[in-house]
Backbone as CSV, one residue per row, in Angstrom:
resi,resn,N_x,N_y,N_z,CA_x,CA_y,CA_z,C_x,C_y,C_z
1,MET,0.846,-1.195,0.000,0.000,0.000,0.000,0.887,1.252,0.000
2,ILE,0.484,2.234,-0.746,1.197,3.505,-0.817,0.662,4.424,0.277
3,SER,1.540,4.979,1.068,1.111,5.876,2.147,0.600,7.194,1.561
4,PRO,-0.316,7.851,2.238,-0.812,9.154,1.774,0.308,10.185,1.641
5,GLU,1.319,10.113,2.515,2.435,11.059,2.451,3.254,10.864,1.173
6,LEU,3.509,9.609,0.805,4.239,9.331,-0.424,3.401,9.718,-1.643
7,LEU,2.135,9.361,-1.630,1.246,9.688,-2.746,1.186,11.193,-2.993
8,ALA,1.268,11.976,-1.940,1.202,13.435,-2.062,2.391,14.027,-2.814
9,ILE,3.536,13.338,-2.802,4.719,13.890,-3.467,5.034,13.225,-4.812
10,LEU,4.402,12.098,-5.102,4.668,11.411,-6.370,4.088,12.186,-7.545
11,ARG,4.811,12.175,-8.648,4.378,12.857,-9.874,4.624,11.951,-11.065
12,CYS,3.901,12.183,-12.125,4.107,11.441,-13.368,5.482,11.811,-13.927
13,PRO,6.305,10.832,-14.264,7.640,11.153,-14.756,7.642,11.823,-16.138
14,LEU,6.559,11.758,-16.869,6.516,12.378,-18.189,6.215,13.872,-18.134
15,ASP,5.627,14.333,-17.028,5.306,15.754,-16.885,5.233,16.092,-15.394
16,PRO,6.339,15.971,-14.681,6.318,16.072,-13.218,5.902,17.427,-12.659
17,SER,6.081,18.489,-13.401,5.726,19.799,-12.845,4.234,20.082,-12.909
18,HIS,3.489,19.285,-13.675,2.066,19.572,-13.856,1.118,18.473,-13.395
19,THR,1.634,17.327,-12.976,0.725,16.209,-12.742,0.919,15.536,-11.397
20,LYS,-0.178,15.052,-10.874,-0.170,14.229,-9.670,-0.616,12.837,-10.070
21,LEU,-0.335,11.897,-9.192,-0.769,10.532,-9.404,-1.846,10.188,-8.391
22,ALA,-2.814,9.404,-8.832,-3.898,8.954,-7.953,-3.832,7.438,-7.854
23,LEU,-4.209,6.908,-6.718,-4.232,5.466,-6.517,-5.582,4.939,-6.980
24,GLU,-5.563,4.087,-8.007,-6.790,3.495,-8.540,-6.543,2.036,-8.859
25,ASP,-7.332,1.155,-8.272,-7.247,-0.280,-8.566,-5.822,-0.827,-8.494
26,LYS,-5.130,-0.539,-7.416,-3.775,-1.037,-7.170,-2.767,-0.583,-8.220
27,ARG,-3.030,0.579,-8.819,-2.096,1.213,-9.757,-2.064,2.697,-9.449
28,LEU,-0.992,3.347,-9.880,-0.925,4.802,-9.800,-1.278,5.338,-11.179
29,VAL,-2.220,6.253,-11.222,-2.727,6.773,-12.489,-2.457,8.265,-12.565
30,CYS,-1.842,8.689,-13.675,-1.602,10.106,-13.894,-2.947,10.806,-14.060
31,GLU,-3.171,11.859,-13.294,-4.444,12.568,-13.365,-4.610,13.341,-14.670
32,ARG,-3.522,13.552,-15.375,-3.597,14.323,-16.625,-3.726,13.432,-17.856
33,CYS,-2.805,12.486,-18.019,-2.805,11.683,-19.249,-3.377,10.282,-19.061
34,ARG,-3.663,9.890,-17.819,-4.249,8.591,-17.479,-3.318,7.407,-17.679
35,LEU,-2.017,7.645,-17.813,-1.033,6.574,-17.872,-1.071,5.839,-16.538
36,ARG,-1.055,4.502,-16.564,-1.204,3.698,-15.351,0.108,2.978,-15.024
37,PHE,0.637,3.280,-13.845,1.900,2.723,-13.389,1.642,1.588,-12.402
38,PRO,2.327,0.457,-12.572,2.112,-0.668,-11.657,2.764,-0.425,-10.297
39,ILE,2.265,-1.151,-9.326,2.879,-1.186,-7.999,3.311,-2.632,-7.790
40,LYS,4.610,-2.863,-7.644,5.140,-4.219,-7.481,5.774,-4.362,-6.106
41,ASP,5.291,-5.329,-5.360,5.800,-5.591,-4.006,5.749,-4.343,-3.132
42,GLY,4.721,-3.527,-3.330,4.541,-2.325,-2.517,5.287,-1.099,-2.996
43,PHE,6.023,-1.227,-4.095,6.805,-0.109,-4.622,6.257,0.362,-5.962
44,PRO,6.033,1.664,-6.125,5.573,2.163,-7.418,6.679,2.062,-8.468
45,VAL,6.317,1.600,-9.650,7.260,1.490,-10.756,6.949,2.633,-11.723
46,LEU,7.678,3.739,-11.570,7.401,4.937,-12.361,8.295,4.992,-13.600
47,VAL,8.275,3.917,-14.339,9.016,3.812,-15.593,7.967,3.851,-16.697
48,ALA,8.013,4.876,-17.513,6.969,5.079,-18.523,6.825,3.878,-19.449
49,GLU,7.939,3.257,-19.808,7.889,2.115,-20.717,7.216,0.883,-20.100
50,GLU,7.101,0.843,-18.793,6.431,-0.272,-18.120,4.989,0.058,-17.751
51,ALA,4.569,1.273,-17.994,3.216,1.705,-17.656,2.224,1.226,-18.717
52,GLU,0.972,1.150,-18.321,-0.109,0.768,-19.232,-0.699,2.031,-19.857
53,LEU,-0.787,2.030,-21.161,-1.325,3.188,-21.872,-2.834,3.294,-21.684
54,PRO,-3.374,4.502,-21.672,-4.821,4.661,-21.576,-5.480,4.292,-22.903
55,PRO,-6.778,4.034,-22.896,-7.484,3.721,-24.142,-7.288,4.827,-25.182
56,GLY,-7.099,4.423,-26.432,-6.938,5.386,-27.513,-5.505,5.785,-27.797
57,CYS,-4.573,5.342,-26.969,-3.155,5.659,-27.170,-2.421,4.401,-27.611
58,GLN,-1.674,4.532,-28.690,-0.896,3.404,-29.193,0.552,3.443,-28.724
59,SER,1.006,4.641,-28.312,2.390,4.800,-27.856,2.456,5.969,-26.875
60,LEU,3.592,6.106,-26.216,3.769,7.221,-25.280,3.638,8.562,-25.995
61,GLY,4.026,8.624,-27.253,3.921,9.863,-28.025,2.499,10.313,-28.274
62,ASP,1.518,9.427,-28.096,0.104,9.779,-28.283,-0.503,10.461,-27.061
63,LEU,0.214,10.448,-25.941,-0.320,11.050,-24.716,-0.404,12.566,-24.866
64,PRO,-1.450,13.190,-24.312,-1.614,14.644,-24.442,-0.405,15.439,-23.963
65,CYS,0.210,15.033,-22.865,1.362,15.772,-22.344,2.552,15.696,-23.293
66,GLN,2.680,14.616,-24.029,3.786,14.469,-24.964,3.520,15.224,-26.266
67,LYS,2.272,15.292,-26.669,1.920,16.063,-27.872,2.187,17.547,-27.645
68,GLU,1.928,18.031,-26.434,2.172,19.440,-26.112,3.664,19.759,-26.129
69,ILE,4.483,18.813,-25.698,5.932,19.032,-25.709,6.428,19.148,-27.145
70,ARG,5.877,18.339,-28.037,6.300,18.367,-29.435,5.774,19.586,-30.175
71,ASN,4.606,20.128,-29.749,3.970,21.256,-30.439,3.637,22.393,-29.476
72,PRO,4.606,22.960,-28.787,4.300,23.998,-27.786,3.696,25.255,-28.392
73,LYS,4.067,25.629,-29.605,3.538,26.846,-30.212,2.062,26.714,-30.527
74,SER,1.630,25.538,-30.975,0.208,25.356,-31.267,-0.611,25.405,-29.992
75,GLU,-0.061,24.931,-28.885,-0.756,24.997,-27.602,-0.915,26.444,-27.155
76,ILE,0.109,27.239,-27.303,0.029,28.656,-26.920,-1.004,29.358,-27.805
77,ARG,-0.993,29.077,-29.083,-1.947,29.679,-30.003,-3.377,29.315,-29.628
78,ASN,-3.621,28.052,-29.273,-4.960,27.608,-28.927,-5.459,28.281,-27.646
79,LYS,-4.590,28.544,-26.691,-4.998,29.190,-25.451,-5.380,30.649,-25.674
80,SER,-4.772,31.295,-26.665,-5.061,32.710,-26.890,-6.303,32.909,-27.754
81,GLU,-6.799,31.868,-28.364,-7.987,31.994,-29.219,-9.254,32.024,-28.423
């Protein structure tokens, strides 16, 4: 089990400054991109390549946080519209 104190400081490794992780069904789930990280022997495995992709994503590059990194100017443009 993950302690509330540890859960409060854990972040998604793909976008640590913007995301928190939530405990759902014995996995840690990124609140932003829904990437699901396993917990093995009581320890969170925050390795993106070992995480389960959310529905609709075929690769890590399909995640919303990764698309924004690749296209930051389009994101800024969309916010100003």
